[in-house]
VOGU-3710 file (C-alpha; in Angstrom, 3 decimals, decimal comma):
1> mqnhhflakl> 107,929/70,318/85,378  108,096/74,003/84,500  104,338/74,397/84,995  104,664/72,982/88,513  107,323/75,625/89,178  104,952/78,393/88,066  102,032/76,895/89,995  104,085/76,908/93,202  104,698/80,638/92,745  101,021/81,195/91,992
11> yfllfvsiil> 99,987/79,390/95,186  102,479/81,484/97,152  101,033/84,747/95,812  97,483/83,567/96,485  98,478/82,583/100,029  99,891/86,074/100,651  96,689/87,529/99,195  94,515/85,546/101,613  96,674/86,592/104,573  96,415/90,277/103,673
21> ltlgtmvgst> 92,676/90,088/102,994  92,184/88,442/106,378  94,235/91,163/108,053  92,221/93,769/106,180  89,079/92,337/107,727  90,519/92,284/111,245  92,360/95,608/111,297  90,444/98,720/112,272  91,196/102,177/113,598  91,648/100,768/117,097
31> giswnfsqis> 94,089/98,030/116,087  93,784/94,301/115,361  90,981/92,167/116,719  91,641/88,423/116,570  88,130/87,585/117,694  85,556/88,126/114,964  82,725/87,824/117,493  83,896/91,077/119,067  83,646/92,975/115,783  80,342/94,602/114,902
41> eavlwdirmp> 78,635/92,712/112,083  77,988/95,959/110,226  81,655/96,986/110,473  82,842/93,535/109,380  80,485/92,915/106,459  79,630/96,420/105,281  82,939/98,268/105,736  86,079/96,181/106,153  85,405/93,216/103,866  84,184/95,189/100,826
51> rslgayfaga> 86,974/97,708/101,362  89,667/95,017/101,412  88,216/93,068/98,486  87,645/96,267/96,518  91,221/97,409/97,127  92,483/93,978/96,038  90,512/93,992/92,784  91,491/97,609/92,054  95,156/96,724/92,546  94,732/93,583/90,419
61> llglaggiaq> 93,221/95,633/87,589  96,044/98,172/87,753  98,666/95,405/87,938  97,169/93,684/84,896  96,968/96,976/82,974  100,563/97,789/83,913  101,770/94,383/82,755  99,975/94,804/79,431  101,339/98,345/78,966  104,945/97,345/79,637
71> slfrnpladp> 104,743/94,321/77,338  102,732/96,005/74,579  104,970/99,077/74,357  108,121/97,146/75,321  108,879/99,837/77,883  109,557/98,878/81,526  108,550/102,390/82,640  105,092/102,201/81,063  102,141/102,329/83,440  98,328/102,084/83,072
81> yllgsasgal> 97,957/105,875/82,927  100,202/106,468/79,921  97,410/106,758/77,334  95,733/109,726/79,001  93,336/107,704/81,148  94,432/109,376/84,403  94,056/112,933/83,137  90,799/111,971/81,441  89,370/110,485/84,631  90,390/113,571/86,591
91> lgvasllsft> 88,764/115,785/83,957  85,566/113,750/84,248  85,510/114,234/88,014  86,292/117,948/87,731  83,548/118,373/85,113  81,018/116,600/87,298  81,846/118,670/90,364  81,718/121,888/88,345  78,575/121,371/86,303  76,444/119,719/88,991
101> ylgsswleii> 77,013/122,935/90,937  75,219/124,647/88,033  72,327/122,196/88,292  73,085/119,723/85,506  70,853/116,785/86,461  72,165/114,325/83,840  75,638/114,558/85,341  74,194/113,801/88,766  72,694/110,618/87,312  76,082/109,514/85,916
111> glngsafiga> 77,710/110,001/89,323  81,327/110,465/90,329  82,434/106,929/89,429  80,680/107,031/86,093  82,178/110,377/85,135  85,677/109,159/86,071  85,224/106,009/83,982  83,909/107,942/80,965  86,735/110,458/81,320  89,359/107,684/81,399
121> lfgvlaslil> 87,971/106,092/78,241  87,794/109,547/76,618  91,508/110,070/77,318  92,409/106,746/75,669  90,133/107,442/72,688  91,683/110,894/72,236  95,154/109,319/72,252  94,075/106,822/69,578  92,638/109,593/67,404  95,738/111,766/67,765
131> aggyhnslrl> 97,990/108,806/66,920  95,949/108,080/63,802  95,028/104,633/65,073  96,754/101,865/66,950  99,207/100,631/64,333  102,290/102,470/65,599  103,093/101,813/69,271  105,622/104,641/69,596  103,285/107,186/68,014  100,484/106,027/70,300
141> llsgivisvi> 102,733/106,323/73,351  103,747/109,888/72,439  100,119/110,777/71,722  99,171/109,577/75,203  101,760/111,910/76,709  100,442/114,857/74,673  96,816/114,137/75,610  97,801/113,865/79,282  99,388/117,320/79,116  96,368/118,845/77,371
151> lgaanslftf> 93,820/117,312/79,729  96,036/118,213/82,675  95,892/121,844/81,541  92,099/121,598/81,381  92,046/120,246/84,935  94,224/123,139/86,077  91,753/125,524/84,453  88,885/123,966/86,404  90,697/124,408/89,716  91,576/127,998/88,734
161> irpdlfqsiq> 87,953/128,832/87,966  86,588/126,899/90,941  89,261/126,951/93,690  86,711/125,466/96,100  86,972/122,197/94,153  90,696/121,844/94,792  90,323/119,715/97,922  87,882/117,278/96,295  90,027/116,917/93,185  93,149/116,495/95,305
171> afmlgnttll> 91,472/113,681/97,252  90,705/111,908/93,963  94,295/112,370/92,771  95,703/110,810/95,952  93,527/107,693/95,753  90,924/106,576/98,256  89,713/103,149/99,397  87,633/104,233/102,395  84,327/104,419/100,498  84,541/101,095/98,658
181> swsaaktmgi> 81,296/99,129/98,884  80,149/95,635/97,953  78,779/97,068/94,716  82,188/98,523/93,809  83,984/95,296/94,767  81,595/93,179/92,677  81,907/95,519/89,695  85,691/95,429/89,790  85,680/91,650/90,308  83,546/91,113/87,211
191> vyiacltpal> 85,636/93,521/85,143  88,831/91,843/86,379  87,652/88,439/85,144  86,454/89,993/81,873  89,886/91,602/81,338  92,109/88,784/82,606  90,505/86,051/80,491  91,191/87,556/77,035  94,570/88,897/78,224  95,724/85,387/79,085
201> lfspaldals> 94,122/83,979/75,942  95,968/86,362/73,616  99,181/86,563/75,665  101,228/84,585/73,046  101,046/87,730/70,906  102,965/89,598/73,617  105,556/86,802/73,656  105,987/87,319/69,923  106,177/91,101/70,288  108,990/90,722/72,811
211> lgentartlg> 111,087/89,369/69,908  110,376/92,473/67,826  107,438/93,602/65,697  108,910/92,377/62,419  109,546/88,940/63,896  106,002/88,819/65,242  104,589/89,638/61,806  106,616/86,887/60,165  104,878/84,453/62,522  101,588/85,363/60,868
221> lpldrlrlif> 100,028/87,077/63,890  97,328/89,719/63,251  99,272/92,282/65,277  97,038/95,271/64,568  93,907/93,466/65,723  95,622/92,023/68,785  97,115/95,411/69,687  93,625/96,932/69,616  92,333/94,152/71,898  95,087/94,769/74,442
231> igilalatgc> 94,540/98,534/74,337  90,845/97,917/74,978  91,655/95,660/77,950  94,114/98,238/79,301  91,560/101,047/78,991  88,739/99,039/80,581  90,859/97,793/83,498  92,351/101,211/84,209  89,075/103,072/83,819  87,231/100,741/86,188
241> avaqtglvaf> 89,936/100,894/88,887  90,326/104,666/88,656  86,577/105,195/88,786  86,356/103,373/92,118  89,591/104,332/93,897  90,939/107,461/92,204  94,478/107,823/90,883  96,437/105,327/92,957  100,092/105,887/92,091  102,819/103,368/91,217
251> vglaaphlvr> 100,788/100,146/91,629  100,499/99,515/87,898  104,137/100,440/87,381  105,707/98,528/90,270  103,545/95,365/90,306  104,903/93,870/87,045  108,485/94,480/88,200  107,869/92,736/91,512  107,111/89,448/89,767  109,075/89,739/86,530
261> kfsgghqrwq> 111,593/87,088/87,599  108,729/84,821/88,675  107,408/84,565/85,112  110,637/83,534/83,397  109,775/85,650/80,365  106,397/83,939/79,742  103,815/86,672/79,216  100,837/84,580/80,297  102,345/83,980/83,724  103,704/87,523/83,843
271> llfasisggi> 100,231/89,051/83,384  98,681/86,705/85,936  101,420/87,311/88,513  101,392/91,077/87,864  97,661/91,300/88,530  97,909/89,320/91,781  100,917/91,340/92,963  98,993/94,533/92,189  96,198/93,350/94,479  98,724/92,442/97,187
281> llvgsdllar> 100,458/95,813/96,879  97,255/97,857/97,150  95,748/95,839/100,022  99,047/96,026/101,906  99,229/99,766/101,288  95,632/100,158/102,455  96,502/98,380/105,701  99,423/100,750/106,248  97,290/103,773/105,352  94,776/102,994/108,098
291> tlfapieipv> 97,237/101,883/110,803  100,339/104,093/110,540  98,658/107,093/112,164  95,517/105,417/113,545  92,825/106,508/114,140  93,709/109,019/111,385  93,853/107,512/107,902  96,140/108,840/105,198  95,352/108,566/101,462  96,422/105,182/100,139
301> givtavlggt> 98,028/106,825/97,115  100,656/108,383/99,374  101,622/104,964/100,722  101,781/103,359/97,270  103,872/106,255/95,980  106,389/105,874/98,813  106,556/102,067/98,581  106,510/101,882/94,792  108,913/104,768/94,335  111,372/103,333/96,854
311> ylllllkksp> 111,255/99,910/95,211  111,796/101,327/91,729  114,719/103,422/92,953  116,311/100,288/94,389  115,609/98,443/91,159  117,114/101,268/89,119  120,246/101,223/91,284  120,525/97,444/90,963  120,028/97,196/87,208  119,280/99,881/84,597
321> fgars> 115,797/99,789/83,095  117,337/99,675/79,701  118,191/96,033/80,261  115,003/94,141/80,962  115,265/91,636/83,763
//
């Protein structure tokens, strides 16, 4: 009976997803067209559909990573960028823009997306090294904060040395869905399935962790190995999303909170719902970004920051984060 209750909520979220994806296909800079025959085939298939699907998968990856982060570290304010992945990705982009100017051909081969992905993984790896491994969640969390500060200082140095790069780096920091292609959407779709499957498979470990680490160990769970798996999923999901869309704010933080009451404390449903709500949040924000001041588009990260920040403020006013809902 309980599974039917969860399935009904799942179908509702999927229905909202389909509605928003359909709107994303119909909405352009000139408004909504209800007749697909009037839309240019190139605009429909090569621009709007991959952009909407790509935004959905990017949001789903961030939502999944945010759900894992909040459950793994037992911190409702944890987000996908807490292990230095955001600062690392930004450093990768800044390095690419700086050194390709000097004629470094191997960086040109890697490309902007590749450098952002490598930078994100570098940030997570640096946090793991600084923490002395993955055995202590609190130490790892603090290490991520330290690495973010250090890499942030390096990014500031790049913009100081090359002030002409400021606009490009700023665009990456604000998030961007306008250049998403079918290739990006397919890549994120594959990575999403590759991350969601093991996350759901090993989700009982997160249920045990919610009772406390000592309790989880008494249940005979290989916590250290499972923690490493979840950190790997978090890093892969975040790195892939950031590489394609830049640093989209608040999606990974707000998405798990939006559906926390839907899951009833079951981590498997929580991760699934969080990923879907992340896709819904980013696609909805993308629609607002291209229609609020049409034909001028604003960075999607601004919209997600306003929506996510407002929601979290309301949530904070309603119930303190110290008491998990």
